[in-house]
Each structure stands twice: as structure tokens, then as C-alpha cells.
C-alpha positions in Angstrom: 101.5 149.7 9.5 105.0 151.2 9.3 104.7 154.2 7.0 108.2 155.6 7.5 110.2 156.4 4.3 113.9 156.9 4.5 114.1 160.2 2.6 111.9 162.9 1.2 113.1 162.1 -2.3 112.1 158.5 -1.9 108.7 159.6 -0.6 108.0 161.6 -3.8 109.7 159.3 -6.3 106.4 158.5 -8.1 105.1 162.1 -8.7 104.5 163.1 -12.3 103.9 166.2 -14.3 100.5 167.9 -14.0 99.5 166.4 -10.6 97.8 168.3 -7.8 99.1 169.0 -4.4 97.5 170.3 -1.2 100.3 171.9 0.9 100.2 172.8 4.5 101.5 175.9 6.3 100.3 179.2 7.5 102.6 182.0 6.4 105.9 180.4 7.1 104.6 178.3 10.1 104.5 174.6 9.5 105.6 174.8 5.8 106.9 171.4 4.6 110.1 172.9 3.2 112.0 169.6 3.0 109.3 167.9 1.0 108.9 171.0 -1.2 112.6 171.0 -1.9 112.5 167.3 -2.8 109.6 168.0 -5.1 111.7 170.6 -6.8 114.5 168.2 -7.4 112.2 165.8 -9.2 111.8 168.3 -12.1 108.0 167.8 -12.4 106.1 170.8 -13.8 102.5 171.9 -14.6 101.5 171.4 -11.0 98.2 172.5 -9.5 98.7 173.7 -5.9 96.1 174.2 -3.1 97.6 176.1 -0.2 96.7 179.1 2.0 99.5 181.0 0.4 102.2 180.2 -2.2 105.2 180.8 0.0 107.5 183.8 -0.3 110.2 184.7 -2.8 112.9 182.0 -2.5 111.2 180.0 0.2 108.6 177.2 0.4 106.3 177.0 -2.6 108.0 180.2 -3.9 110.9 178.0 -5.1 108.6 176.0 -7.4 106.8 179.1 -8.5 110.0 180.9 -9.4 111.1 177.9 -11.5 107.8 178.0 -13.5 106.7 174.6 -12.1 103.3 175.7 -10.9 100.5 176.2 -13.4 97.5 176.8 -11.1 97.1 178.0 -7.5 94.0 177.8 -5.3 94.6 179.9 -2.2 93.4 182.8 -0.1 96.5 185.0 0.4 99.1 186.3 -2.0 101.3 187.9 0.8 104.7 189.4 0.0 105.4 187.0 -2.9 106.3 189.5 -5.7 106.9 186.7 -8.2 103.4 185.3 -7.5 101.9 188.6 -8.3 104.0 189.1 -11.4 103.1 185.7 -12.9 99.4 186.2 -12.1 99.2 189.7 -13.6 101.3 188.6 -16.6 99.0 185.7 -17.4 101.6 183.1 -16.7 99.7 181.6 -13.7 96.1 180.7 -13.1 94.9 181.7 -9.6 91.6 180.9 -7.8 91.4 183.2 -4.8 89.1 181.8 -2.1 87.9 183.1 1.2 90.2 181.7 3.9 87.6 179.9 5.9 86.0 178.6 2.7 89.3 177.2 1.6 89.8 175.4 5.0 86.3 173.9 4.8 86.7 172.8 1.1 89.8 170.9 2.1 88.1 169.4 5.2 85.0 168.5 3.2 87.0 166.8 0.4 89.0 164.8 3.0 85.7 163.8 4.7 84.1 162.6 1.4 81.7 165.6 1.2 81.5 166.7 -2.4 80.1 170.2 -1.7 78.5 172.4 0.9 76.7 175.7 1.3 78.3 178.7 3.1 77.3 182.4 3.5 80.9 183.6 2.8 81.0 185.3 -0.6 77.3 185.8 -1.2 76.7 189.0 -3.1 80.2 189.2 -4.4 82.1 187.9 -7.4 82.9 184.8 -5.4 79.3 183.8 -5.9 78.4 185.8 -9.0 81.5 184.9 -11.0 83.8 187.1 -12.9 86.9 186.9 -10.7 90.0 186.9 -12.9 91.5 183.4 -12.8 93.9 184.1 -15.6 94.9 187.3 -17.4 95.9 187.6 -21.0 99.2 189.2 -22.0 97.4 192.4 -22.8 95.9 192.7 -19.3 92.4 191.5 -20.3 90.8 188.7 -18.4 91.4 185.4 -20.3 89.6 183.1 -17.8 87.1 184.2 -15.3 85.5 182.3 -12.4 82.0 180.9 -13.2 78.9 181.8 -11.2 78.0 179.4 -8.4 74.7 178.2 -7.2 73.1 180.3 -4.5 70.3 178.9 -2.4 68.1 180.3 0.4 68.0 178.5 3.7 65.6 179.9 6.3 65.7 183.3 4.7 69.5 183.5 4.3 71.3 183.0 1.0 74.2 180.6 0.8 76.7 179.8 -2.0 77.6 176.3 -3.0 81.3 175.5 -2.7 83.0 172.3 -3.9 85.1 170.1 -1.7 88.8 169.7 -2.7 90.8 166.5 -3.1 94.3 166.3 -4.6 96.7 163.7 -5.8 99.2 164.4 -3.0 99.3 166.4 0.2 102.6 167.7 1.8 102.5 168.6 5.5 104.8 169.2 8.4 104.2 168.0 11.9 105.9 168.7 15.2 105.6 165.1 16.4 104.5 161.9 14.8 104.9 158.2 14.8 105.5 155.6 12.1 101.8 154.9 11.9 101.2 158.4 10.6 99.6 159.9 13.7 100.5 163.6 13.8 100.7 166.5 16.3 101.0 170.0 15.0 102.4 173.1 16.9 100.3 176.2 17.3 99.8 178.1 14.0 101.1 175.1 12.0 97.8 173.4 12.9 95.8 175.9 10.9 96.0 174.3 7.5 98.3 171.2 7.8 95.6 168.8 9.1 93.1 170.0 6.5 95.6 169.7 3.6 96.6 166.2 4.9 92.9 165.1 4.8 92.5 166.2 1.2 95.4 164.3 -0.3 95.0 160.8 -1.8 98.6 160.2 -0.9 99.7 162.3 2.1 103.3 162.7 2.9 104.3 164.1 6.3 107.7 165.4 7.4 108.0 165.1 11.1 110.3 167.1 13.4 110.3 164.5 16.1 109.5 160.9 15.3 108.4 158.7 18.2 107.5 155.0 18.5 103.9 153.9 18.1 102.1 154.1 21.3 104.1 157.0 22.7 101.6 159.7 21.6 98.6 160.0 23.9 95.5 159.5 21.6 94.0 162.7 23.1 96.9 164.8 21.8 96.8 163.5 18.3 95.5 166.2 15.9 95.4 164.0 12.8 95.0 160.2 12.9 97.2 158.0 10.8 94.4 156.9 8.5 94.9 160.2 6.5 98.7 159.7 6.2 100.4 157.3 3.8 104.1 158.2 4.1 106.2 159.7 7.0 109.7 161.2 6.7 111.7 162.0 9.8 113.6 165.3 9.6 117.2 165.7 10.7 117.9 167.9 13.6 119.1 170.6 11.2 116.0 170.4 9.1 113.7 170.4 12.1 115.4 173.6 13.5 115.1 175.5 10.2 112.1 177.7 11.0 112.4 181.1 9.4 110.4 184.2 10.5 108.5 186.0 7.7 108.8 189.5 9.2 110.8 190.0 12.3 109.9 193.0 14.4 111.7 194.3 17.4 111.0 197.0 19.9 113.7 199.1 21.6 113.6 199.1 25.4 
């Protein structure tokens, strides 16, 4: 099946207000910037986003955040996004912070048809016991707190129950891919992109290098095309746009 779509705008033409998105990327590595920018141009709002982090100020998901388009974030890292912190503390944004490994497994589980699983991460903390601030009120009090989760003993060790995650859409970026949706990710971009792609009911992939079906060796494919519904080939300029979050240099 040929899943290639001409433009990112066309690939997201059917999105509506209030839908949920799993978005790949690790820091600024493998962030689907072209698809995020296209999502911004649709004007949709009230979005629920699941991503390791919510971009940075003026980049990635930070663009949607600054525009007030995101209502809820499930993630594990706030990073240097000052607007993210401001909206959260001001009560404008609901945030579910999740241990990073747990977030990765929740996405993988949801994409694999597993509704829930037990993990030791978070046992004995507010992750399991509840009370983490999901949303603040304007006066700084906690308006919505996380609920307690089931904790069960297995062979003498307590584990907390975590739910799998599925979303309406997933937006990911791959280094290589074909028109059937088979994808290859580069280094750190592989951390969350395949998992986000698995969780989306409609997964859209922007691809830096689009090759013909059959060119990719099956052994090098990180995500099979069964998880991908739409593929957008990036222009050379879009593919080369790879910012560095914090450049450090050392004098010789």
C-alpha cells in the first residue's frame, strides 16, 4: 500500500479540536517539526499531547504550547521550556509527569494492545500513592491531583499498575523510510519515535530520505509499516534543519 501523502498539511487535514497526539522526539533529536508546524497552521486547539518533553520555547511542541493550543501534557521532562513551566504553575495547563521508562512502556503497551502492566517504578512515591499536582488553581492550590494507583505484590516485591497509552494521532520523524511506512530512526531519535508511532491510531511520519519499497533491508527496519498510515517526504531543507538544544565547545 502506497501511504505517501504530498504535504504535511494534507496529512493532517482531518484533525479536529480536542484530539490526542503522541509525538516523537528526545530533546530536539527526531522531533517532527514539519508536522508540528503543519498542525499549528490547522488552528486546532484543546489538544492532549503525550511526549517525552514539550519542546522548547519557540521550537517543536513549544510552538503549539505558546499559542495556547495544548490543554494537557503527559510527559517525563519539562526541560528548559519556561512557557511550559509558567502555564503549569499558573493553572493554564494540566500536566501528568511520568517516570521516563514508564512513559516509554505505556506507549509501547498501548500500541501492542496491552491495556495495563505492573512496574516497580514509582512504588512508595506519589506516582503510586496519588497527590501529584496535575493542575494548579490560580491561587497556587492544587485543583486536580493524580489519583492513587493499584499496588500489588509479586514474589515479595510491590509493583504499581500503569495504563497503556493510545492516542488519536502520532507524529514522528524518521531518517529513512519507504512508501509502505517502514521506518529507520537515527540514534537518539529512536528513543521515543517508534513507541509514539505504535500508540497512534493514525500515525503520520515525516521522512528525511524516502526510498522505494524493497530498498530497506528488513533487518534494519526499526518500525514496520503496519504501525504507519501516512508518510510525508521532507524537502532537503527540512531534512537538514536539525537544531542543537545546548551547544557546548571546548577551547583547545
